[in-house]
C-alpha positions in Angstrom: -70.0 1.6 -13.9 -69.8 3.1 -9.8 -68.6 6.6 -10.0 -68.9 8.3 -6.3 -69.2 11.8 -5.5 -68.1 13.8 -2.1 -69.3 17.2 -1.1 -66.9 17.3 1.7 -69.3 15.8 4.6 -71.4 13.5 1.9 -70.5 10.6 -0.4 -72.2 10.2 -4.0 -72.1 6.7 -5.7 -73.5 6.7 -9.4 -73.1 3.3 -11.0 -73.9 1.9 -14.5 -74.8 -1.2 -16.0 -74.2 -2.8 -19.3 -72.2 -0.4 -20.5 -71.8 -0.6 -24.5 -68.3 0.2 -26.2 -67.6 1.6 -29.3 -66.7 -1.7 -30.9 -68.9 -4.6 -30.5 -66.2 -7.5 -29.5 -64.8 -5.0 -27.1 -65.2 -4.1 -23.3 -64.5 -0.5 -22.9 -61.8 1.2 -20.8 -64.1 3.6 -19.0 -63.9 6.9 -17.6 -66.5 9.6 -16.3 -66.1 12.8 -17.0 -68.2 15.3 -15.0 -68.6 19.0 -15.7 -70.7 21.7 -13.5 -73.6 23.4 -15.9 -74.5 26.9 -14.5 -78.0 28.2 -15.6 -77.9 31.1 -15.1 -74.5 31.8 -17.2 -74.9 29.1 -19.4 -71.2 28.0 -18.9 -70.1 24.8 -18.7 -67.1 23.9 -16.3 -65.6 20.9 -16.8 -65.0 19.6 -13.1 -63.4 16.3 -12.3 -62.9 13.1 -14.1 -62.1 9.6 -12.2 -59.5 7.0 -13.4 -59.4 4.4 -16.3 -61.2 1.0 -15.9 -59.9 -1.6 -18.5 -61.9 -3.7 -20.1 -65.3 -4.0 -18.0 -68.7 -3.1 -19.1 -69.5 -2.6 -15.3 -66.4 -1.1 -14.1 -65.8 -0.1 -10.7 -64.2 3.2 -9.9 -62.0 3.7 -6.9 -61.9 7.7 -7.5 -64.8 9.5 -6.3 -65.3 13.2 -7.8 -65.2 16.2 -5.1 -67.2 19.3 -5.0 -66.0 22.8 -3.2 -68.5 23.7 -0.5 -70.2 26.3 -2.3 -71.9 23.9 -5.1 -74.4 24.0 -6.4 -74.6 26.9 -6.8 -78.7 26.9 -7.0 -80.6 24.3 -7.2 -81.2 24.6 -10.8 -77.5 23.6 -11.5 -76.8 20.7 -14.0 -74.4 18.0 -13.5 -73.4 16.7 -16.5 -72.2 12.9 -16.8 -69.8 11.6 -19.4 -68.7 8.4 -20.0 -65.7 8.0 -22.4 -64.3 5.1 -23.8 -60.0 5.3 -23.6 -58.9 2.4 -26.1 -55.4 2.9 -24.5 -54.6 3.4 -21.3 -51.7 6.0 -21.8 -54.3 8.2 -23.2 -54.5 8.9 -19.3 -52.1 11.6 -19.7 -53.4 13.1 -22.9 -53.9 16.9 -23.4 -57.2 18.7 -22.6 -57.3 19.4 -26.8 -57.4 16.0 -27.7 -59.4 14.5 -25.7 -62.4 14.4 -27.3 -60.4 12.8 -30.1 -58.6 9.8 -28.4 -61.6 9.0 -26.0 -64.9 8.4 -28.1 -67.9 9.4 -26.1 -69.7 6.3 -25.3 -72.7 8.3 -23.7 -73.8 10.9 -21.2 -76.8 12.0 -19.1 -77.8 15.0 -17.1 -79.5 16.0 -13.5 -80.8 18.6 -11.3 -79.1 19.1 -7.9 -82.3 19.7 -6.4 -83.6 16.3 -7.7 -80.9 14.4 -5.7 -81.1 16.7 -2.4 -85.0 16.9 -2.1 -85.1 12.9 -2.5 -86.0 11.0 0.2 -83.8 7.7 -0.5 -80.8 9.6 -2.0 -80.9 7.6 -5.0 -81.6 8.8 -8.4 -82.2 6.6 -11.9 -80.5 8.0 -15.1 -79.9 6.7 -18.6 -76.8 7.1 -20.7 -78.1 9.0 -23.9 -75.5 7.3 -26.7 -73.3 9.4 -28.7 -73.7 10.2 -32.2 -71.2 8.4 -33.2 -72.8 5.5 -31.5 -75.0 4.3 -34.7 -77.4 1.8 -34.2 -76.9 1.6 -30.7 -80.4 2.8 -28.7 -79.0 2.8 -25.2 -75.7 3.0 -23.2 -76.7 2.2 -20.1 -78.0 3.1 -16.9 -77.1 5.7 -14.2 -77.8 5.0 -10.6 -76.6 8.0 -8.6 -77.0 7.7 -4.9 -75.8 10.2 -2.0 -74.4 9.4 1.2 -72.9 10.7 3.9 -69.5 10.7 4.9 -68.7 8.7 7.8 -68.7 5.8 9.5 -68.6 2.7 7.1 -70.7 -0.3 7.3 -69.1 -3.6 7.7 -70.5 -5.0 4.2 -68.6 -7.9 2.6 -67.1 -7.2 -0.8 -65.9 -9.6 -3.7 -62.8 -8.5 -5.6 -63.1 -4.5 -6.7 -63.6 -6.4 -10.7 -66.5 -8.2 -9.7 -69.4 -7.6 -12.3 -72.1 -8.4 -9.5 -74.0 -5.6 -9.0 -74.7 -5.9 -5.5 -71.4 -5.9 -4.4 -69.8 -3.2 -6.4 -70.9 -0.2 -4.0 -70.1 -0.2 0.0 -72.7 1.0 2.4 -71.8 4.0 4.2 -74.0 5.7 7.0 -73.6 9.1 8.5 -71.0 8.9 11.6 -72.9 10.4 15.1 -69.5 11.8 15.9 -66.1 12.3 14.5 -62.7 12.5 16.5 -61.6 15.7 14.9 -63.1 18.7 13.5 -62.5 18.4 9.4 -59.9 21.4 8.4 -62.7 22.8 6.0 -65.4 22.9 8.9 -63.0 24.5 11.4 -62.8 28.0 11.6 -59.1 28.1 13.0 -58.1 27.6 9.1 -59.9 30.2 7.6 -56.7 32.9 8.2 -54.0 30.2 7.5 -55.2 27.7 4.8 -57.1 28.1 1.8 -58.5 27.4 -1.6 -58.9 23.3 -0.9 -58.7 20.9 -3.4 -59.9 17.4 -2.3 -60.2 13.7 -3.6 -62.1 10.8 -2.4 -60.9 7.1 -2.8 -62.3 3.9 -2.0 -59.9 1.0 -1.2 -60.5 -2.3 -0.2 -59.0 -4.2 2.7 -57.4 -7.6 3.1 -61.1 -8.9 5.1 -63.1 -7.7 2.1 -63.7 -4.7 3.6 -64.0 -1.1 1.9 -62.2 1.7 3.5 -62.8 5.5 2.4 -60.1 7.4 1.7 -59.8 11.5 1.9 -57.3 14.0 0.6 -57.6 17.6 1.0 -54.9 19.6 -0.1 -54.6 23.3 0.8 -52.8 26.7 -0.1 -51.2 28.2 2.9 -51.5 32.4 3.0 -48.3 32.2 4.9 -46.5 31.6 1.8 -46.1 35.6 1.6 -47.0 36.6 5.1 -43.8 35.4 6.7 -41.3 36.3 4.0 -43.1 40.2 3.9 -42.8 40.1 7.9 -39.4 38.8 7.9 -38.7 41.8 5.2 -39.6 44.5 7.3 -37.7 42.9 10.1 -34.4 42.3 7.8 -35.0 46.3 6.8 -35.1 47.2 10.7 -32.3 45.3 11.5 -30.2 46.6 8.7 -31.0 50.2 9.8 -30.4 49.8 13.2 -27.4 49.0 12.3 -26.0 51.6 10.5 -27.0 53.6 13.0 -24.7 52.0 15.1 -21.9 52.4 12.9 -22.6 56.2 12.7 -22.8 56.4 16.9 -18.7 55.0 16.9 -18.0 58.3 16.7 -14.9 60.2 14.8 -12.5 57.2 13.6 -9.3 57.5 11.7 -9.4 58.4 7.8 -8.8 54.4 6.8 -11.3 53.1 9.2 -13.9 56.0 8.4 -13.7 55.2 4.6 -14.2 51.4 5.4 -17.4 52.4 7.7 -18.6 54.7 4.6 -18.0 51.4 2.5 -19.8 49.2 4.7 -22.9 51.9 5.2 -23.4 52.3 1.6 -23.5 48.3 1.2 -26.1 48.1 4.1 -28.0 50.9 2.3 -27.9 48.6 -1.0 -29.6 46.0 1.0 -31.9 48.4 2.5 -33.1 49.9 -0.5 -33.2 45.9 -2.4 -35.6 44.8 0.3 -37.6 47.6 0.3 -38.0 47.3 -3.2 -39.2 43.7 -3.0 -41.9 44.5 0.0 -43.3 47.0 -2.1 -43.4 44.8 -5.1 -44.7 42.1 -2.7 -47.1 44.4 -1.2 -49.1 44.6 -5.0 -49.4 41.0 -5.1 -52.9 40.0 -4.1 -55.2 36.8 -4.6 -52.1 34.5 -4.4 -51.3 31.9 -1.8 -48.4 30.1 -3.1 -45.6 30.9 -5.9 -45.6 28.3 -8.9 -42.2 26.6 -10.1 -42.8 29.0 -13.5 -42.0 31.8 -11.2 -38.9 30.7 -9.1 -36.6 33.2 -11.1 -38.4 36.0 -10.8 -36.5 38.4 -8.4 -39.1 39.9 -6.4 -40.3 36.3 -5.6 -37.3 35.1 -3.8 -38.3 35.1 -0.8 -41.2 33.3 -1.6 -41.3 29.4 -1.0 -42.1 27.4 -4.2 -45.2 25.5 -4.0 -46.1 25.5 -0.5 -48.7 23.0 0.1 -50.3 21.5 3.1 -51.8 17.8 2.6 -54.0 15.6 5.0 -54.9 11.7 4.0 -58.1 11.3 6.1 -58.8 7.2 6.4 -62.5 5.7 7.9 -62.7 1.8 7.7 -65.0 0.1 9.7 -65.3 -0.1 13.4 -62.3 2.1 13.4 -61.7 5.7 14.7 -60.5 7.9 12.0 -57.2 8.4 11.6 -55.3 11.7 9.8 -52.0 12.1 8.4 -50.7 15.4 7.4 -47.6 16.6 5.4 -46.2 19.8 4.0 -44.8 19.9 0.5 -42.4 22.9 -0.6 -40.1 23.0 -3.0 -35.7 23.1 -1.7 -35.6 26.4 0.0 -32.8 27.8 -1.6 -31.2 30.8 -3.7 -32.1 30.4 -7.6 -31.1 34.0 -9.2 -27.8 33.3 -8.6 -27.1 29.8 -8.0 -24.4 27.9 -8.9 -22.8 24.8 -8.2 -21.1 24.2 -5.3 -21.3 27.6 -4.2 -22.7 27.4 -0.1 -23.2 29.7 2.5 -20.8 31.6 4.1 -20.5 30.7 7.9 -19.6 33.6 10.1 -16.1 33.6 11.8 -16.0 33.6 15.0 -15.2 36.2 16.1 -18.3 37.7 14.4 -20.6 35.0 15.6 -19.4 36.1 18.9 -20.1 39.5 18.8 -23.1 38.9 17.4 -24.0 36.6 20.3 -23.2 39.4 22.7 -25.7 42.0 20.7 -28.3 40.1 20.9 -27.5 39.0 24.8 -27.2 42.2 25.7 -30.4 43.7 24.0 -32.3 40.6 25.6 -31.3 41.0 29.2 -30.7 45.4 29.6 -34.7 46.0 29.5 -35.3 42.8 31.7 -33.2 44.0 34.1 -34.4 47.2 34.4 -38.1 45.6 34.5 -37.4 43.3 37.4 -35.0 46.3 39.3 -38.8 48.2 39.0 -40.3 45.1 40.3 -38.2 45.0 43.5 -38.7 48.5 44.1 -42.4 47.7 43.8 -41.8 45.2 46.3 -40.0 47.0 48.6 -42.6 49.8 48.6 -45.6 46.9 49.6 -43.2 45.9 52.3 -43.7 41.9 50.8 -40.8 40.2 52.4 -41.8 37.2 49.2 -42.1 39.4 46.9 -38.8 40.8 47.6 -37.3 37.7 47.5 -38.7 36.4 44.6 -37.7 39.7 42.7 -34.7 40.0 43.9 -33.4 36.1 42.9 -34.7 36.9 39.6 -33.1 40.4 39.4 -29.9 38.0 40.4 -29.9 35.5 37.8 -30.2 37.8 35.4 -27.6 40.3 36.4 -25.3 37.7 36.6 -25.9 36.3 33.5 -25.2 39.2 31.8 -22.2 40.0 33.5 -20.8 36.0 32.6 -21.5 37.4 28.7 -19.4 40.7 28.9 -16.5 38.6 30.8 -14.9 38.0 27.6 -11.8 39.0 25.9 -13.3 39.8 22.6 -15.1 42.7 24.4 -12.0 43.8 26.0 -9.7 43.8 22.8 -12.3 45.3 20.8 -12.8 48.1 22.9 -8.8 48.7 22.7 -9.0 48.6 18.8 -11.6 51.0 18.4 -9.4 53.2 20.8 -7.0 52.7 18.6 -8.9 53.5 15.1 -9.7 57.2 16.2 -7.6 60.0 15.4 -4.8 60.7 16.3 -4.7 57.6 18.5 -0.8 56.9 19.5 0.8 53.5 21.3 3.8 52.8 23.7 5.8 51.9 20.8 4.1 55.1 18.7 2.5 52.5 16.0 -0.9 52.2 15.6 -2.3 49.1 16.4 -6.0 47.6 15.2 -7.3 44.6 15.1 -8.0 42.2 12.3 -11.0 40.2 13.1 -9.8 40.2 17.3 -6.3 39.8 16.4 -3.7 42.9 16.8 -2.3 43.7 13.6 -0.2 46.3 12.8 -2.1 48.6 10.3 1.2 50.4 8.5 3.7 52.8 9.4 2.9 55.4 12.0 0.8 57.8 11.5 2.3 61.4 11.1 1.2 63.7 13.8 -1.0 66.4 12.3 -1.5 69.4 15.0 -4.9 70.0 13.9 -5.7 66.0 15.5 -5.3 66.4 19.4 -3.2 63.6 20.9 -5.2 60.6 22.7 -4.2 59.6 26.0 -3.2 56.2 27.0 -5.5 53.7 26.6 -6.7 52.2 30.2 -6.4 48.6 29.3 -8.4 48.1 32.8 -11.3 50.7 32.4 -13.5 47.8 31.1 -12.7 45.1 33.9 -14.0 48.2 36.5 -16.7 49.1 34.2 -18.2 45.4 34.3 -17.3 44.9 37.7 -18.7 47.7 39.2 -22.2 46.2 37.9 -21.2 42.8 40.1 -20.5 45.7 42.9 -24.0 47.5 42.9 -25.7 43.9 42.8 -24.0 43.3 45.7 -24.9 46.2 47.6 -28.8 45.6 46.4 -28.8 42.2 47.9 -26.8 43.2 51.5 -29.7 46.4 51.4 -32.6 43.4 50.7 -31.0 41.1 53.3 -30.5 44.0 55.8 -34.2 45.0 55.6 -35.8 41.9 55.7 -33.1 40.9 58.9 -35.0 44.2 60.6 -38.1 42.8 59.4 -37.8 39.7 61.3 -36.5 41.7 64.6 -39.7 43.7 64.6 -41.6 40.5 65.4 -39.6 39.3 68.5 -39.8 41.1 71.7 -37.2 43.5 72.7 -37.0 45.9 75.7 -39.3 48.6 75.5 -35.9 51.4 75.1 -34.3 49.0 72.5 -38.1 48.9 71.0 -37.8 52.7 71.1 -34.7 53.3 69.1 -35.5 50.4 66.4 -38.4 52.9 65.4 -36.4 56.2 65.8 -33.8 55.4 63.7 -35.9 53.1 61.0 -39.1 53.5 59.7 -41.0 50.6 57.9 -42.3 53.0 55.4 -38.7 54.0 53.6 -37.9 50.5 52.2 -38.2 51.9 48.7 -36.4 55.0 50.0 -33.4 52.8 51.0 -33.4 50.7 48.0 -33.8 53.1 45.0 -30.6 54.9 45.1 -29.2 51.5 44.7 -31.2 50.2 41.8 -31.0 53.2 40.1 -27.0 53.2 40.2 -27.3 49.9 39.4 -29.2 50.3 36.2 -27.0 53.4 35.1 -23.8 51.0 35.4 -25.8 48.4 33.4 -26.8 51.3 30.5 -23.1 52.1 30.8 -21.9 48.5 30.1 -24.2 48.0 27.1 -23.3 51.3 25.1 -19.3 50.5 25.6 -20.0 46.6 24.8 -22.4 47.7 22.0 -20.0 50.1 20.3 -17.1 47.7 20.5 -19.1 44.3 18.9 -20.4 47.4 16.2 -16.8 47.5 15.8 -16.0 44.2 15.3 -18.6 43.6 12.7 -17.6 46.5 11.1 -13.9 44.6 10.5 -15.9 41.7 9.6 -18.4 43.3 6.9 -15.4 45.5 5.7 -13.4 42.3 5.0 -15.9 40.7 3.2 -17.5 43.3 1.0 -19.1 42.3 -1.4 -19.0 38.2 -1.1 -20.1 38.9 2.7 -23.2 40.8 1.6 -24.2 38.9 -1.1 -24.1 36.1 1.0 -25.8 37.2 3.8 -28.9 38.4 1.4 -28.7 34.5 -0.1 -28.7 33.7 3.4 -31.7 35.7 4.3 -33.9 34.4 1.1 -33.1 30.6 2.3 -34.2 31.4 5.8 -37.5 33.5 4.6 -38.4 30.4 2.1 -37.7 27.5 5.5 -39.6 29.8 7.9 -43.0 29.8 6.0 -42.6 26.3 5.4 -41.8 25.5 9.2 -44.5 28.3 10.6 -47.1 26.6 7.9 -46.5 23.3 9.5 -46.3 24.0 13.4 -50.0 26.0 12.9 -51.5 22.7 10.9 -49.9 20.7 13.6 -51.1 22.5 16.4 -54.5 23.3 14.8 -55.0 19.3 14.7 -53.7 18.8 18.0 -56.0 21.2 19.8 -57.4 18.1 21.7 -54.4 15.8 22.2 -53.4 16.6 26.0 -50.3 14.6 25.2 -49.4 16.4 22.5 -49.7 19.6 24.6 -47.7 18.2 27.4 -44.8 17.8 24.8 -45.4 21.0 23.2 -44.3 22.8 26.0 -42.2 20.7 27.9 -39.9 19.2 25.0 -41.4 20.8 21.6 -41.3 19.6 18.0 -39.6 17.8 15.9 -39.7 19.1 12.2 -38.3 16.3 9.9 -37.6 17.4 6.7 -37.1 15.1 3.7 -35.5 15.9 0.8 -34.8 14.5 -2.2 -32.0 16.6 -4.3 -29.9 14.6 -6.3 -25.9 15.1 -5.0 -24.8 15.9 -8.4 -24.7 19.2 -10.8 -26.4 22.6 -9.4 -28.6 20.5 -7.1 -25.5 20.4 -4.4 -25.8 24.5 -4.4 -29.6 23.7 -3.6 -28.5 21.0 -0.9 -25.7 23.2 0.9 -28.5 25.6 0.8 -31.1 23.6 2.3 -29.0 22.3 5.1 -27.8 25.7 6.3 -31.4 26.6 5.7 -33.0 24.1 8.1 -30.2 24.7 10.9 -30.8 28.1 10.8 -34.2 26.8 11.9 -33.0 25.9 15.3 -33.0 30.0 16.4 -36.9 29.9 16.1 -39.3 29.6 18.8 -43.1 29.9 18.5 -45.5 31.4 21.2 -49.1 30.7 21.3 -51.4 34.1 22.0 -54.7 34.9 22.6 -56.3 36.9 19.6 -57.8 40.4 20.4 -60.5 39.6 18.2 -62.2 36.8 16.6 -61.5 38.8 13.0 -59.2 36.6 10.6 -57.2 39.5 10.1 -56.2 39.2 14.1 -55.7 35.3 13.8 -52.5 35.4 11.3 -49.2 34.6 12.7 -46.6 37.6 13.8 -42.9 37.5 13.8 -40.8 39.2 15.9 -37.0 39.1 16.4 -33.5 39.3 14.8 -31.5 37.2 12.3 -30.5 35.5 15.7 -33.7 34.9 16.7 -36.9 34.7 15.9 -40.2 34.5 17.3 -43.7 33.3 15.6 -46.7 34.4 17.5 -49.6 32.3 16.9 -52.7 34.0 17.9 -56.0 32.0 18.6 -59.5 32.7 19.6 -59.9 33.4 23.5 -62.5 29.7 23.4 -59.8 28.4 22.0 -57.2 29.8 23.9 -59.1 29.4 27.5 -58.5 25.4 26.4 -54.7 25.7 26.7 -52.6 24.1 29.2 -51.6 27.1 31.3 -47.9 27.3 30.3 -49.0 27.4 27.0 -50.9 30.7 27.9 -48.7 32.5 29.8 -46.2 32.7 26.8 -43.5 29.8 27.3 -41.5 29.7 24.0 -42.2 26.5 22.1 -38.8 25.0 20.5 -38.8 23.1 17.0 -36.0 20.7 16.5 -35.9 20.7 12.6 -34.1 17.8 11.4 -33.5 17.2 7.5 -32.7 13.4 5.3 -31.4 13.8 1.9 -32.0 10.5 -0.6 -31.6 11.4 -4.3 -33.7 9.3 -6.1 -33.4 10.3 -9.6 -30.9 9.7 -12.8 -28.5 12.6 -11.3 -28.2 10.6 -8.2 -27.1 7.3 -10.2 -24.6 9.3 -11.8 -23.2 11.1 -8.8 -23.3 7.8 -6.8 -21.1 6.1 -9.7 -18.9 8.6 -10.9 -19.2 11.7 -8.3 -19.1 12.5 -4.3 -22.2 12.0 -2.5 -20.0 12.7 1.1 -22.5 16.2 1.4 -25.7 13.4 1.8 -23.6 11.1 4.1 -22.5 14.0 6.5 -26.3 15.4 6.1 -27.9 12.4 7.2 -25.4 11.4 9.8 -25.3 14.7 11.4 -29.5 15.1 11.6 -29.5 11.4 13.1 -27.9 12.2 16.0 -30.1 15.0 16.4 -33.2 12.5 16.5 -31.6 10.6 18.4 -30.9 13.1 21.2 -34.5 14.5 21.0 -35.6 10.9 21.3 -34.0 10.8 24.5 -35.2 14.1 25.9 -38.5 12.0 25.6 -37.5 9.6 27.9 -39.8 10.9 30.6 -42.8 9.4 33.3 -44.8 11.9 31.8 -44.4 11.0 27.9 -45.5 7.6 26.8 -42.9 6.9 24.7 -44.3 4.3 21.4 -41.9 1.0 22.3 -40.7 0.5 18.9 -38.8 4.1 18.8 -35.6 2.5 20.0 -36.0 -0.3 17.4 -36.5 2.3 14.6 -34.1 4.6 15.8 -31.1 1.5 15.6 -32.5 0.9 12.2 -32.1 4.0 11.0 -28.4 4.5 12.7 -27.3 1.6 10.7 -28.8 2.7 7.5 -26.9 5.9 8.0 -24.3 4.9 8.0 -24.9 1.6 5.0 -23.4 2.2 2.0 -26.1 1.5 0.1 -27.7 3.5 -3.3 -30.5 5.1 -3.2 -31.2 4.2 0.8 -34.9 5.0 0.4 -34.8 3.3 3.7 -33.5 6.5 5.4 -36.5 8.6 4.7 -39.5 5.9 5.5 -37.8 5.6 9.0 -37.1 9.0 9.5 -40.8 9.6 8.4 -42.0 6.7 10.7 -40.1 7.9 13.5 -41.6 11.6 13.5 -45.2 10.1 12.6 -44.9 8.9 16.4 -43.5 11.4 18.1 -46.2 14.0 16.9 -43.8 15.7 14.6 -44.2 17.6 11.4 -43.7 16.2 8.1 -42.4 17.9 5.1 -41.7 16.5 1.5 -39.1 18.8 -0.7 -37.4 18.4 -4.2 -36.1 21.1 -6.7 -39.7 22.4 -7.2 -42.2 20.3 -5.2 -43.9 18.5 -8.0 -43.0 15.5 -9.8 -40.3 13.4 -6.9 -42.3 15.0 -4.3 -45.9 14.0 -5.6 -44.8 10.5 -6.2 -43.0 10.4 -2.5 -46.2 11.1 -1.1 -48.0 9.1 -3.0 -46.2 6.4 -2.1 -45.9 7.0 1.3 -49.9 7.2 1.5 -50.2 3.8 -0.3 -47.8 2.3 2.4 -49.5 3.5 5.3 -52.7 2.1 4.0 -51.3 -0.9 3.3 -49.2 -1.2 6.9 -51.4 0.7 9.2 -55.2 0.2 7.8 -54.5 -3.1 6.1 -55.2 -1.9 2.5 -55.3 -5.2 -0.1 -51.8 -5.9 -1.6 -54.0 -6.9 -4.6 -55.0 -3.5 -4.8 -52.0 -2.0 -4.2 -50.7 -0.5 -7.6 -54.0 0.4 -8.6 -54.6 2.4 -5.9 -51.2 4.2 -6.6 -52.0 5.0 -9.8 -55.9 6.7 -9.0 -53.4 8.7 -6.5 -51.0 9.4 -9.1 -53.8 10.4 -12.0 -53.8 13.7 -13.3 -57.3 12.9 -14.8 -59.4 12.7 -11.8 -59.2 16.7 -11.3 -60.4 19.2 -13.7 -60.3 22.6 -14.7 -60.9 23.7 -10.3 -56.9 22.3 -9.6 -55.0 19.5 -10.8 -54.1 17.5 -7.8 -50.5 16.1 -8.5 -49.5 19.6 -9.9 -50.5 22.7 -8.1 -49.6 25.2 -10.5 -52.8 24.3 -12.2 -53.1 26.6 -15.4 -49.6 28.4 -14.6 -47.4 25.5 -15.7 -46.1 24.9 -19.1 -47.6 22.4 -20.8 -44.8 20.4 -22.3 -44.7 18.7 -18.4 -43.9 15.0 -19.2 -46.5 12.7 -19.3 -47.8 10.9 -15.9 -46.6 7.7 -17.2 -43.3 8.6 -17.4 -43.0 8.9 -14.0 -43.4 5.6 -13.2 -39.5 4.5 -13.7 -38.6 6.9 -11.3 -41.1 5.8 -8.6 -39.5 2.1 -9.0 -36.1 3.6 -8.0 -37.6 3.9 -5.0 -37.6 -0.2 -4.7 -33.9 -0.5 -6.8 -32.0 2.1 -8.5 -30.7 -1.0 -10.8 -34.3 0.0 -12.5 -33.0 2.8 -13.9 -30.2 1.6 -15.7 -33.0 0.0 -17.9 -35.6 2.8 -17.6 -32.3 5.1 -19.6 -31.6 1.9 -22.1 -35.5 1.7 -23.5 -36.1 6.0 -22.7 -33.1 6.2 -25.2 -34.8 3.5 -27.4 -38.0 5.4 -27.7 -36.2 8.7 -28.2 -34.9 7.9 -31.0 -37.4 5.7 -32.7 -39.8 9.0 -32.1 -37.3 11.5 -33.5 -35.9 9.4 -36.4 
């Protein structure tokens, strides 16, 4: 037997000769189970297991065995190697209580870790002790354990992997003098975000009879909980602010006052619910992801399901190490109140416009105030260049501010708000409140009551004068600055003595600031007056929309909050992962701040039954990510708590701040260090691959999937066009890949997984972020990720076609990790034991090649179930 071990940076290569099977006339189907014994605790932990190699007394295992960085715990720690004979390869998925019954033990051996670490040649020879059931057998074989460094691989020709020649069983591995990138487990940047790594190592044969070393590392992400908790706090703050805005509308007529009270009650319910959820999340400690068994738990609805990062590192002879990253996560969707064909509610046009106006005002008003102060500071310093720059910035932002408010919606909303106040009587003696931005009668004329004072007739031109005053004040400021600069220029020209005396006495150079101060103050006051009026008007529009949508509108807003929370947690995880990987890549950093990154979400949801609603949720959640920007900041300290990403903003725009240690931050381009917002372009491609998708394609409707793929292809194409700049070396095959993707998107083909493969290839070529999702990020996701990894090894690293299927089996085997963690199932110890065996997934994987195989699989499965339960 040949088994190799990896201690993150080391590879262990045990080998066995002349393995004895339980039957004399057969060769064993061997696998090796590794256990660790702590001599102080006298406790044996089943750690890991290799794949099964059939009918070979000198089998070569492709799967390695990995240990966490803290192993060995002490020099006296014992490692136990147990060799088993699986008479049927289907027993690979047998549950642990039946492990020893179905797999008779061939032999075992022990060694202390210090024996191997202290040896100069890093080699240890051991004898397999036969099991008690092996009557008449004196020895079960010899084990040679070799410890080598994981790094560059020497060019050693090897025969086929099933060869019985001992000299060709183990590739030679030597320590690499340097690596292109720092390993993530040794990278101090990953500490605050990624944790609990699980590592697997494989060795596969290439087409030129060389060996490649493949390491997969999967980690949990602390952002699974930290991002939703921060979002909840922001949601609460925003809704409390909305309640306060409603209160500040002033006195309203009984009708509108009752609606306001009802809306405020609804907001209060949301605030209370979010506060309870946040309190429950604060109680949770030690968890970094939500398993699918908790997907119906109300207090965890904002947490994404099974959010994990996975990196595949490939080491080949004479080549630089390659890295392939992917984020796996359950489809962002609200699963507690889920019903089929129920999509998230889109706000009407007027409500969306009102939210846009409020957001723009909240951004521009403090910015205008700050720029006005900068103008006064430049005037005080008598700096003509500084005065010109400050005036230009102030003019641009003020003009943008005026343009935003020059909208008929604001004007009509002010009229409607005036009409909603008590005692208002219009020209025709009828009350005319606005509904969704349009004037509609509310009923008969309001009866006059002496206790309610009459309002004077509303002046519709008042709003035009108010916002026009802002423009007039700005013009006055511009005129004064021009005058001051002209006088400054005249001082530099020779003038008669009498004229010079007049200038000095009439205009003192020291009063620039004093001459500008009244005009700037008036500008600020006009801006504030406009903000107050417009804010009340837009709040009234939102009140009308909220009142019309009770209670569905509030329920759907909560649902949208839940979906966006899950999507943002996944996006932030992928962004941080990609940023850490590209810190030394100047081309990537330039692309990051000039154009932004593409985030490609691969979805495997079907367009049938309840998963239609999930796909609709996911579509809106991914689309909402367009409202997110990232900003890289310098951490206050290098403490891990100060390196956690922070979220700020409100529902219409969020910013995720990613702090970096000072030394790392100083290496970034100046544009990033100055706080330039970094954009991310999310795109979603969906292809259902399970049996429900077959039903949908034959008897249902797949128009939702077609629309999503077509729309997101156009977005991806637009992003690629933005990269056609002289400073970017865009891969030459991008155009061809885009053309092929466009053809596949419009082609009517069942389960056209070419769409996913091509989109993933384009994303990797563009330095993008890859995500793979299904309902819970388990079965379909693991099948897709492992198939993609083997395809990458074949296409990019010349994996031999003869070992493609076996390599795929190794990556999908559930016996390759023990109690420390199941690789394909990140919920080890948390999920039910009734999960289907891994061998049942292979037909679904074959669907990625041909959907017609599903029909055969359904028939055979039906026959199998009937035979089993009869």
